[in-house]
C-alpha positions as CSV (number, residue, x, y, z in Angstrom):
1,M,-33.9,-73.7,-11.5
2,T,-34.3,-76.2,-8.6
3,V,-35.4,-79.7,-9.7
4,V,-36.9,-81.5,-6.7
5,C,-38.1,-85.0,-6.6
6,Q,-41.8,-85.2,-5.5
7,Q,-41.0,-88.3,-3.4
8,C,-44.2,-89.8,-4.8
9,D,-46.1,-92.2,-2.6
10,D,-46.6,-94.5,-5.6
11,A,-43.4,-93.7,-7.5
12,A,-43.3,-94.7,-11.1
13,C,-39.5,-94.7,-11.0
14,I,-39.5,-97.4,-8.3
15,K,-42.1,-99.5,-10.3
16,V,-40.0,-99.6,-13.4
17,C,-36.6,-100.2,-12.0
18,P,-35.7,-103.8,-13.1
19,T,-33.1,-104.2,-10.4
20,K,-34.9,-102.5,-7.5
21,A,-32.2,-100.0,-7.3
22,L,-34.8,-97.3,-6.5
23,Y,-36.6,-97.7,-3.2
24,M,-38.4,-95.6,-0.6
25,N,-36.6,-95.3,2.7
26,A,-38.3,-95.3,6.1
27,S,-38.7,-91.5,5.9
28,G,-40.6,-91.7,2.6
29,V,-37.7,-90.5,0.5
30,V,-36.9,-92.2,-2.9
31,E,-33.3,-93.2,-2.9
32,V,-31.0,-94.9,-5.4
33,D,-28.7,-97.9,-4.5
34,M,-26.0,-97.3,-6.9
35,D,-24.6,-100.8,-6.4
36,K,-27.8,-102.2,-7.9
37,C,-28.3,-99.6,-10.7
38,I,-27.6,-100.9,-14.2
39,H,-28.0,-97.4,-15.9
40,C,-30.9,-98.5,-17.9
41,R,-32.6,-95.0,-17.7
42,M,-36.0,-96.4,-17.1
43,C,-36.5,-94.4,-14.0
44,A,-35.7,-91.1,-15.9
45,I,-38.2,-92.1,-18.6
46,A,-40.9,-93.0,-16.1
47,C,-40.8,-90.0,-13.9
48,P,-43.8,-87.9,-14.9
49,F,-42.1,-84.7,-13.5
50,G,-38.8,-85.1,-15.3
51,N,-37.0,-85.0,-11.9
52,I,-34.6,-87.8,-12.5
53,T,-31.7,-87.1,-14.8
54,I,-28.8,-89.2,-16.1
55,E,-25.3,-87.7,-15.9
56,P,-24.3,-88.0,-19.6
57,N,-20.6,-89.1,-19.1
58,T,-21.0,-91.7,-16.4
59,L,-24.8,-92.5,-16.9
60,V,-25.2,-92.2,-13.1
61,V,-28.8,-91.4,-11.9
62,I,-29.1,-88.0,-10.5
63,K,-32.2,-87.2,-8.3
64,C,-33.0,-85.2,-5.2
65,D,-32.7,-87.3,-2.1
66,L,-33.3,-84.3,0.2
67,C,-29.5,-84.2,1.0
68,K,-30.1,-87.0,3.5
69,G,-32.5,-84.8,5.5
70,D,-30.5,-81.6,5.4
71,P,-31.4,-80.1,1.9
72,V,-28.9,-77.4,0.8
73,C,-31.3,-75.8,-1.6
74,A,-33.7,-74.9,1.2
75,K,-30.8,-73.5,3.4
76,F,-29.6,-71.2,0.7
77,C,-32.9,-70.2,-1.0
78,P,-32.8,-66.3,-0.8
79,T,-36.5,-65.9,-0.8
80,K,-37.2,-68.9,1.5
81,A,-39.5,-70.3,-1.2
82,L,-38.0,-73.7,-0.6
83,V,-38.5,-75.0,2.9
84,Y,-37.8,-78.4,4.4
85,A,-40.4,-79.1,7.0
86,S,-42.3,-82.1,8.4
87,E,-45.5,-80.1,8.5
88,P,-47.1,-77.9,5.7
89,V,-45.7,-74.4,5.7
90,S,-47.4,-71.3,4.3
91,A,-45.7,-69.4,1.4
92,P,-43.9,-66.2,2.2
93,S,-45.8,-63.0,1.6
94,P,-44.8,-60.8,-1.4
95,E,-43.4,-58.2,1.2
96,E,-41.3,-60.9,2.8
97,I,-39.9,-61.9,-0.6
98,K,-39.2,-58.3,-1.5
99,R,-37.2,-57.9,1.8
100,A,-35.3,-61.1,1.2
101,V,-34.2,-60.5,-2.4
102,P,-32.0,-57.5,-3.2
103,P,-33.1,-55.5,-6.3
104,L,-31.7,-56.7,-9.6
105,P,-29.5,-54.2,-11.5
106,W,-32.2,-53.6,-14.1
107,M,-34.7,-52.8,-11.3
108,I,-32.4,-50.2,-9.9
109,A,-31.9,-48.7,-13.4
110,Q,-35.6,-48.3,-13.8
111,K,-35.9,-46.5,-10.5
112,V,-33.1,-44.1,-11.3
113,G,-34.7,-43.1,-14.6
114,K,-38.0,-42.3,-12.9
115,K,-38.6,-38.8,-11.4
């Protein structure tokens, strides 16, 4: 499951950060300055979408930063449901999705059993 930061215009995570470690860059992406982060977890608590997590061993904040403008999830999404674009993009049609995703083994088994 892909967990993507919504890059909120009025980001709750930025508002609650006591050290201002979370900030919005010039492109509108919410980023984390790890040198300022005190691992208080307030950002994770404040995110209404649950899209900020804390790595349990190191307590490091984990959130989508759009891979610095080259998001890997969009590149490798087999159905092209994830798209990185500066303009709104229409969703793929069901036919396009069917062509992009190979049949799963249980789908093949169902077809074989039918006459």
